Each structure stands twice: as structure tokens, then as C-alpha cells.
C-alpha positions as CSV (number, residue, x, y, z in Angstrom):
1,X,143.6,179.0,50.4
2,X,140.8,181.4,51.5
3,X,138.3,178.5,51.6
4,X,140.6,176.6,53.9
5,X,141.0,179.5,56.2
6,X,137.2,180.0,56.3
7,X,136.8,176.2,57.0
8,X,139.2,176.5,59.9
9,X,137.4,179.4,61.4
10,X,134.0,177.7,61.0
11,X,135.4,174.6,62.7
12,X,136.6,176.6,65.6
13,X,133.2,178.3,65.9
14,X,131.4,175.0,65.9
15,X,133.4,173.8,68.9
16,X,131.3,176.0,71.3
17,X,128.3,173.7,70.8
18,X,129.1,170.5,72.6
19,X,126.9,167.5,73.3
20,X,127.0,164.5,75.7
21,X,129.4,161.8,74.6
22,X,130.2,158.2,75.5
23,X,133.6,156.8,76.2
24,X,134.9,153.3,76.7
25,X,138.2,151.8,77.8
26,X,140.0,149.3,75.7
27,X,143.0,147.3,77.1
28,X,144.4,143.9,76.6
29,X,144.0,143.2,80.3
30,X,140.6,142.3,81.7
31,X,140.7,145.3,84.1
32,X,142.3,148.6,83.3
33,X,143.8,151.0,85.9
34,X,141.6,154.0,86.5
35,X,144.4,156.4,85.8
36,X,148.1,156.5,85.4
37,X,150.5,158.8,87.3
38,X,152.0,161.6,85.2
39,X,155.5,160.6,86.2
40,X,158.2,158.9,84.1
41,X,157.4,155.6,85.8
42,X,153.8,155.5,84.7
43,X,152.7,151.9,83.9
44,X,150.5,152.8,80.9
45,X,150.9,154.9,77.7
46,X,147.5,156.5,76.9
47,X,146.3,156.7,73.3
48,X,142.9,158.5,73.1
49,X,140.7,157.3,70.2
50,X,138.2,159.7,68.6
51,X,135.7,157.3,67.0
52,X,132.9,157.5,64.4
53,X,130.8,154.5,65.4
54,X,127.5,156.3,64.8
55,X,126.2,158.4,62.0
56,X,126.6,158.4,58.2
57,X,130.3,157.4,58.3
58,X,129.9,154.6,60.9
59,X,130.4,151.7,58.4
60,X,133.7,153.2,57.4
61,X,135.0,154.7,60.7
62,X,134.1,151.8,63.0
63,X,136.6,149.3,61.4
64,X,139.4,151.9,61.8
65,X,138.6,152.2,65.5
66,X,138.5,148.4,65.8
67,X,141.9,147.9,64.1
68,X,143.4,150.7,66.2
69,X,142.3,149.1,69.4
70,X,143.2,145.5,68.3
71,X,146.8,146.5,67.4
72,X,147.2,148.2,70.8
73,X,146.1,144.9,72.4
74,X,148.6,143.0,70.3
75,X,151.4,145.4,71.4
76,X,150.4,144.6,75.0
77,X,150.4,140.9,74.3
78,X,153.9,141.2,72.9
79,X,155.0,142.8,76.1
80,X,154.0,146.4,75.7
81,X,156.3,149.3,74.7
82,X,159.4,148.0,76.4
83,X,157.2,147.0,79.3
84,X,154.8,150.0,79.3
85,X,151.3,148.8,78.5
86,X,149.1,150.8,76.1
87,X,145.7,152.1,77.1
88,X,143.0,153.2,74.6
89,X,140.0,155.2,75.7
90,X,137.4,155.9,73.0
91,X,135.2,159.0,72.7
92,X,132.4,159.1,70.1
93,X,132.4,162.0,67.7
94,X,129.9,160.8,65.0
95,X,132.3,162.7,62.7
96,X,131.0,166.0,64.1
97,X,133.5,168.8,64.7
98,X,132.0,170.1,67.9
99,X,131.9,166.6,69.4
100,X,135.4,166.0,68.3
101,X,136.6,169.1,70.2
102,X,134.7,168.1,73.3
103,X,136.3,164.6,73.1
104,X,139.7,166.1,72.8
105,X,139.1,168.3,75.9
106,X,137.7,165.4,77.8
107,X,140.6,163.0,77.1
108,X,143.7,165.1,76.8
109,X,144.6,165.0,80.5
110,X,143.5,161.5,81.4
111,X,145.7,158.5,82.3
112,X,148.9,160.5,82.6
113,X,148.2,162.6,79.6
114,X,147.4,161.9,76.0
115,X,150.3,160.7,73.8
116,X,148.8,161.6,70.4
117,X,145.5,162.2,68.8
118,X,144.3,160.8,65.5
119,X,140.9,162.4,64.9
120,X,140.1,160.7,61.5
121,X,138.4,164.0,60.4
122,X,139.7,167.0,58.5
123,X,137.1,169.2,60.2
124,X,138.1,168.1,63.7
125,X,141.8,168.4,62.7
126,X,141.3,172.0,61.7
127,X,139.6,172.8,65.0
128,X,142.2,171.1,67.1
129,X,145.3,172.5,65.5
130,X,145.5,175.7,67.5
131,X,145.3,173.7,70.7
132,X,148.1,171.3,70.2
133,X,151.1,173.6,70.9
134,X,149.4,175.0,74.0
135,X,148.7,171.5,75.3
136,X,151.9,170.0,73.9
137,X,150.1,167.0,72.3
138,X,151.0,165.8,68.8
139,X,148.5,164.8,66.2
140,X,148.9,162.1,63.5
141,X,146.7,162.8,60.4
142,X,147.6,160.0,58.0
143,X,145.6,160.6,54.8
144,X,143.5,163.6,56.0
145,X,143.8,167.1,57.3
146,X,145.8,170.0,55.8
147,X,148.3,168.9,53.2
148,X,150.7,171.7,54.0
149,X,151.3,170.3,57.5
150,X,153.9,168.1,55.9
151,X,156.1,171.2,56.5
152,X,157.1,170.5,60.1
153,X,159.1,173.7,60.4
154,X,155.7,175.5,60.4
155,X,153.5,172.8,61.8
156,X,155.6,171.1,64.5
157,X,152.7,169.3,66.2
158,X,151.0,167.7,63.1
159,X,152.2,164.6,61.3
160,X,150.4,163.6,58.0
161,X,152.4,160.3,58.1
162,X,152.4,158.2,55.0
163,X,150.6,160.7,52.8
164,X,148.2,163.6,52.4
165,X,145.7,164.7,49.7
166,X,148.1,166.6,47.5
167,X,150.3,163.5,47.2
168,X,147.3,161.3,46.5
169,X,146.0,163.8,43.9
170,X,149.3,164.0,42.1
171,X,149.6,160.2,41.9
172,X,146.0,160.0,40.6
173,X,146.7,162.5,37.8
174,X,149.9,160.6,36.9
175,X,147.9,157.3,36.9
176,X,145.2,158.8,34.6
177,X,147.9,160.2,32.4
178,X,149.5,156.7,32.1
179,X,146.2,155.3,31.0
180,X,145.7,158.1,28.5
181,X,149.2,157.6,27.0
182,X,151.2,160.3,28.9
183,X,150.8,163.7,30.6
184,X,150.8,165.4,27.2
185,X,147.7,163.4,26.3
186,X,145.7,165.1,29.1
187,X,145.5,168.4,27.1
188,X,141.9,169.1,26.1
189,X,140.4,166.4,28.3
190,X,137.9,167.0,31.2
191,X,138.4,165.5,34.6
192,X,135.4,165.7,37.0
193,X,136.0,165.8,40.8
194,X,133.0,164.7,42.8
195,X,133.9,165.8,46.3
196,X,132.4,166.0,49.8
197,X,131.5,169.7,50.3
198,X,133.6,170.1,53.4
199,X,137.3,170.9,54.3
200,X,138.0,167.2,53.6
201,X,136.6,167.3,50.1
202,X,138.0,170.7,49.1
203,X,141.5,169.8,50.3
204,X,142.1,167.8,47.1
205,X,141.4,170.6,44.7
206,X,144.6,172.6,44.8
207,X,146.8,169.8,43.4
208,X,144.2,168.9,40.7
209,X,143.9,172.5,39.7
210,X,147.7,172.9,39.6
211,X,148.1,169.9,37.4
212,X,145.3,171.2,35.1
213,X,147.3,174.4,34.7
214,X,150.4,172.4,33.9
215,X,148.9,170.0,31.4
216,X,145.9,171.8,29.9
217,X,143.0,169.7,31.0
218,X,139.7,171.1,32.4
219,X,138.5,170.4,35.9
220,X,134.8,170.0,36.5
221,X,134.4,170.5,40.2
222,X,131.2,168.9,41.6
223,X,130.6,169.5,45.3
224,X,128.2,167.2,47.1
225,X,126.5,168.3,50.3
226,X,127.2,165.8,53.1
227,X,126.2,163.2,53.9
228,X,125.8,162.7,50.2
229,X,122.8,160.5,49.8
230,X,121.3,162.8,47.1
231,X,123.5,162.9,44.0
232,X,121.0,162.5,41.1
233,X,121.6,166.0,39.8
234,X,125.4,165.7,40.0
235,X,125.4,162.5,37.9
236,X,122.9,163.9,35.4
237,X,125.4,166.7,34.9
238,X,128.2,164.2,34.4
239,X,126.0,162.4,31.9
240,X,125.5,165.6,30.0
241,X,129.0,166.9,30.1
242,X,130.7,163.5,29.6
243,X,134.0,164.0,31.4
244,X,136.8,161.7,30.4
245,X,137.4,160.6,34.0
246,X,135.8,161.1,37.4
247,X,137.9,161.5,40.6
248,X,136.0,160.8,43.8
249,X,136.9,162.5,47.1
250,X,134.1,160.9,49.0
251,X,133.5,159.2,52.4
252,X,130.9,157.0,54.0
253,X,127.5,156.6,52.3
254,X,128.6,159.2,49.7
255,X,130.8,156.7,47.9
256,X,128.3,154.0,47.5
257,X,125.7,156.5,46.4
258,X,128.0,157.9,43.8
259,X,128.8,154.5,42.3
260,X,125.2,153.5,42.2
261,X,124.4,156.7,40.3
262,X,127.3,156.0,38.0
263,X,125.7,152.6,37.3
264,X,122.3,154.2,36.7
265,X,123.6,156.8,34.3
266,X,126.0,154.5,32.5
267,X,129.3,156.1,33.4
268,X,132.1,153.5,33.1
269,X,133.4,152.4,36.5
270,X,136.9,151.9,34.8
271,X,137.1,155.6,34.5
272,X,136.2,156.4,38.1
273,X,139.1,156.7,40.6
274,X,138.8,157.4,44.2
275,X,141.1,158.4,47.0
276,X,141.8,156.0,49.9
277,X,138.7,157.0,51.8
278,X,136.6,156.0,48.7
279,X,138.2,152.6,48.2
280,X,137.1,150.2,50.9
281,X,134.8,147.2,51.3
282,X,131.9,148.9,52.9
283,X,131.6,151.2,49.9
284,X,131.4,148.5,47.3
285,X,130.4,145.2,48.9
286,X,126.6,145.7,48.5
287,X,127.0,146.9,44.9
288,X,129.1,143.9,44.0
289,X,129.9,143.2,40.3
290,X,128.2,146.4,39.1
291,X,131.1,148.3,40.6
292,X,133.8,146.1,38.9
293,X,136.6,148.3,37.6
294,X,136.4,151.1,40.1
295,X,139.9,152.0,41.3
296,X,141.3,153.9,44.3
297,X,144.7,155.2,45.2
298,X,145.9,153.7,48.5
299,X,148.2,155.0,51.2
300,X,150.5,152.0,50.7
301,X,148.2,149.3,52.2
302,X,144.9,147.8,51.1
303,X,143.3,144.7,52.5
304,X,145.9,142.5,54.1
305,X,144.1,139.4,55.4
306,X,147.1,137.2,54.6
307,X,149.7,139.4,56.4
308,X,151.6,138.3,59.4
309,X,150.3,141.1,61.6
310,X,146.7,140.0,60.9
311,X,147.7,136.4,61.8
312,X,149.1,137.6,65.1
313,X,146.0,139.8,65.9
314,X,143.8,136.8,65.2
315,X,145.9,134.5,67.4
316,X,146.8,136.8,70.2
317,X,143.7,139.0,70.4
318,X,140.6,137.5,68.8
319,X,141.3,133.9,69.7
320,X,141.6,135.0,73.3
321,X,138.2,136.6,73.2
322,X,139.6,140.2,73.3
323,X,138.7,141.3,69.7
324,X,137.2,144.8,69.6
325,X,134.9,144.2,66.6
326,X,133.8,141.3,64.3
327,X,136.5,138.8,63.4
328,X,135.3,138.9,59.8
329,X,136.5,142.4,59.2
330,X,140.1,141.8,60.5
331,X,142.4,142.5,57.5
332,X,139.9,144.6,55.6
333,X,141.1,148.0,54.2
334,X,139.8,150.3,56.9
335,X,140.6,147.9,59.7
336,X,144.1,147.9,58.4
337,X,144.2,151.7,58.3
338,X,143.5,151.6,62.0
339,X,146.2,149.0,62.6
340,X,148.7,151.1,60.6
341,X,147.6,154.2,62.6
342,X,148.3,152.4,65.9
343,X,151.6,151.1,64.6
344,X,152.8,154.6,63.8
345,X,151.6,155.9,67.2
346,X,153.5,153.2,69.1
347,X,156.6,153.3,67.0
348,X,156.9,157.1,67.7
349,X,156.7,156.3,71.4
350,X,159.4,153.7,71.1
351,X,161.6,156.2,69.2
352,X,161.0,158.7,72.0
353,X,162.0,156.1,74.6
354,X,165.4,155.8,72.9
355,X,166.1,159.4,73.9
356,X,164.1,159.8,77.1
357,X,164.3,156.5,78.7
358,X,163.7,152.9,77.6
359,X,160.6,151.3,79.2
360,X,159.4,154.7,80.6
361,X,156.2,156.6,80.0
362,X,156.7,159.5,77.6
363,X,154.9,162.7,77.6
364,X,153.1,164.2,74.5
365,X,156.0,166.6,74.0
366,X,158.5,163.7,74.1
367,X,156.3,161.7,71.7
368,X,156.3,164.6,69.3
369,X,160.1,164.3,69.2
370,X,159.7,160.6,68.4
371,X,157.3,161.2,65.5
372,X,159.7,163.9,64.1
373,X,162.6,161.5,64.2
374,X,161.1,158.3,62.9
375,X,163.2,155.8,60.9
376,X,161.0,152.8,60.4
377,X,163.1,150.5,58.2
378,X,161.8,147.7,56.0
379,X,163.4,145.3,58.4
380,X,161.5,146.8,61.3
381,X,158.2,146.8,59.3
382,X,158.7,143.1,58.5
383,X,159.5,142.3,62.1
384,X,156.2,143.9,63.1
385,X,154.3,141.8,60.6
386,X,153.8,144.4,57.8
387,X,155.8,142.6,55.1
388,X,153.9,143.2,51.8
389,X,151.7,145.7,53.6
390,X,154.0,148.7,53.9
391,X,157.2,149.7,52.3
392,X,160.0,151.4,54.2
393,X,161.7,153.4,55.2
394,X,159.2,155.8,56.8
395,X,161.7,158.5,57.8
396,X,160.7,161.9,59.2
397,X,162.5,165.1,60.1
398,X,161.7,168.6,61.1
399,X,160.9,169.6,57.6
400,X,159.3,166.3,56.5
401,X,156.4,165.2,58.6
402,X,155.2,162.7,56.0
403,X,158.0,160.2,55.9
404,X,157.2,158.6,52.5
405,X,155.3,159.4,49.4
406,X,154.7,155.9,48.0
407,X,151.2,154.9,46.8
408,X,149.5,152.0,45.1
409,X,146.3,151.6,43.1
410,X,143.8,148.8,43.7
411,X,140.8,147.8,41.7
412,X,137.4,146.3,42.7
413,X,137.0,142.9,41.0
414,X,133.3,142.5,42.0
415,X,133.9,140.9,45.5
416,X,137.2,142.4,46.6
417,X,140.2,144.4,45.7
418,X,143.2,143.4,43.5
419,X,146.4,145.5,43.2
420,X,146.5,147.0,39.8
421,X,149.7,149.1,39.9
422,X,153.2,148.9,41.1
423,X,154.5,151.3,43.7
424,X,153.8,154.9,42.6
425,X,155.7,158.0,43.6
426,X,154.3,161.6,43.7
427,X,156.3,164.3,42.0
428,X,157.8,165.8,45.1
429,X,159.2,168.8,43.1
430,X,155.6,169.9,42.5
431,X,154.3,168.9,45.9
432,X,157.1,170.4,48.0
433,X,156.7,173.8,46.2
434,X,153.0,173.8,46.9
435,X,153.4,172.7,50.6
436,X,156.1,175.3,51.3
437,X,154.1,178.2,49.7
438,X,150.9,177.2,51.5
439,X,152.7,176.7,54.8
440,X,154.5,180.1,54.5
441,X,151.2,181.8,53.8
442,X,149.7,180.2,56.9
443,X,152.7,181.3,58.9
444,X,152.4,184.9,57.8
445,X,148.7,185.0,58.5
446,X,149.2,183.5,62.0
447,X,152.4,185.2,63.0
448,X,154.3,181.9,63.1
449,X,158.1,181.8,62.8
450,X,159.6,179.0,60.8
451,X,161.8,176.8,63.0
452,X,165.4,176.7,62.1
453,X,168.4,174.8,63.4
454,X,169.2,173.8,66.1
455,X,165.6,173.9,67.3
456,X,164.3,172.3,64.2
């Protein structure tokens, strides 16, 4: 917990050093309005996009941004949000916390006001959290950020929809246990965790350490300084200590570097399991068959090139010359993560319209209500084109800002990913206790009062 507090303080301090940034507008129409009025009759709903198209994470972050923008264009091609068109404006962060804060400040008041931010960075998330309540803008952090923000009674403006790192880590340990023959068979084993030495990487450790206490295995924690291109010493240590499994909490070039070092040192890829940021095509495509057997836990979806939503994006966006990125990536893992992020963002607005006015622009504060009252059923997901991609319901409440805790595992076959598990469920008895204890500690340290009925 102390490490996470220090990381949050450091992230805030970094925000003072800002650099020049570039922005771009992305709309389905050829010409976007310069701005939207901040009234209930505004013709656009503004979704700022903090991108990582440059730097060490660009091969992974750019597809997310492309998928996010393309789905927003698809929404417009379908008629918008009950007639309200979406507008995306990008601001490049290069995955740097100071630049992320500057992008937030630059975009938050544009085009009638930001609906929701999705920073795609745990460091940027930590830095922005104190600003959200003041600015009344929600933040979706699907698969990153603080795990304890699942407790919406303490963190009303943050929504780790679909999953956070403690859910993923719990599923990973259960998956490893199943391979070993049961949780009781983990006693005496060693599980290494190779992780990005940053708030992102360290956020996984509490659930792994908790499970180690429960089941008697040893955790070998191996931090890797970002960007992670030098890991020779780490993998020599793995070769010497011979852990039974390696969990990878890596991102960008760090993942491919780790797998190449595993190949060089002879560590079996079948005993390497990553989280969702470690299990995408840019990480493994150039390694090919040498990476066969590597697995990753996925936040429901993986690649989805055969899905209906991808067919619609190709037909209504790319075939009309409006695709944001290369057509070849449409349906890849990280592209789909952007698509899913945009779907969650827009579904929250539609939910808010049910309360505040159908076909009307909603404010960030109203959108926050929408994200806290989601009920995206399987029928709704299927109608949107996500059959076989996502499993519903995704249902949130004041105390539950995640909505679901279902995961799947996919495995690299040498040229792509195959599903290698059924739907997996984290042990929410373990997770909820951890989330509540951590959230309560944060609340005490920051003089936050837990929301209660009827305000919750």
C-alpha cells in the first residue's frame, strides 16, 4: 500500500513538467464542428482520447486508439447516440504521466466538456484521480489503474469496468493451480513475477502475495526498469532459481524482450502466463513459433476478426475510407480493446440519456451516473455485434464499479491466439475483502467519507 501511495505522489509531482503535445480530431463526418455548446441540446458528445502513438509502447497503444476511434465512427454511422454524434479528439501522451496530465487539462473543457477519460496508463490514472471530483468527469480504467477503485462508494468517479489487476491475478493463480492439480499442489512451489517497475507493474503484487500466504508458495518478484529492453540479468536469475511458473506483468517492448530471453535461457513458454497487456499480436508476431505455448489471461475478449462488430466496422467505416489505422489490424487483440472501451463509454451515455433526456447531450456528471447504473445484457451485447466477444451482463452499482469478473485464457499457437480455457471467475470473496480494506485505508488517509444510501 505504501508503494502505491508513493507512486501516486510521484505521479502528481511529475505533472508539473509538461511538454508540447499534438492533437487531432476524429469524426465520422468529413468536417467536425469546432466546438459544441455546453447546453442540453449540444449536437456532439465529446470523448477525449489520450493516445500512446509514440515511444516504447506505440505498437501496443496505437491499435487501442484506432479501435476506439473506429467504434465511435461506427456509432455515428448507426445514427449516433439517439441522434447525438460522437466526437473524438486525440492528445498524444507517449505513455508519460506529465504529458497525460497536460492532455487532460487541455481537453477536459473542449466541445461542450469531456464525457469520460480513458488514459490507458496506471501512472496517468493515479495523477488524474484527485482532479476528477473537482472537474466532475468520470474515468474508465478497464484493466489498469488502482484495483481498489472497484469500490465505488469510496471512488465514485473511477470505473475499472470488466476487470482490474487483482481479479486477473486471482484467475491466473487459479489457472496455474488447475494445471498443477489443485490449489493444495501449489505449496512449496515458486512463482516468479516479472513486472514493469512502475505503478502498473506493482499493482499486481498484492493479490499474488495474498494467494501465496493462503497456499504456501514462494513469490520471486523481479522488477524490470522500463522500457524493459534489458532483461538479461533477470532471466539469468530465473535460469538459476528455476521457478515453476513465470507470471508476466509487462507492456510494450518489455513483453517481446522477456519472451526472447526465455527462449535464449530455455525457460518453457508453456509455463509463462501474462496478463492482458502481455498477450497481444505485437508482442509475439515477430517471435513466431518460438513463442508457441505462451498464455495470457484476457479481460473477456481476445482477437475477434470474425465478430459482427468487426464486420460492421469494415463495412461502414473502412470501406468508406474513414478507417483510423491499417485495415489489417481490425479485429486484433488491442484494437478490440479500444473497440470495447468505446462501447463501454457510449453505453454509459445511453444509460444516462434514459434518465436525463433521450437524444440529448449529457454532462460528465450525468455520464458518471450512467456508468454507475449500467446493465448491459447479453442481448444488448449481441445486438451491438459483440456475440462471442463479451459475456453479459455487465452490471454496475454504487459499490461495484467493475460490472463483471469473468476472464478467459488464450494461448499463442505460433501465428495467432487460440482460446485455451472456458470462462473463468475470480474468487470474489478474496477480492472483495482486499478491495474493501484497501479502499477504506485510502479513505482514511485522504479524509474521504464512504457514500451511503440514498446518495450511493
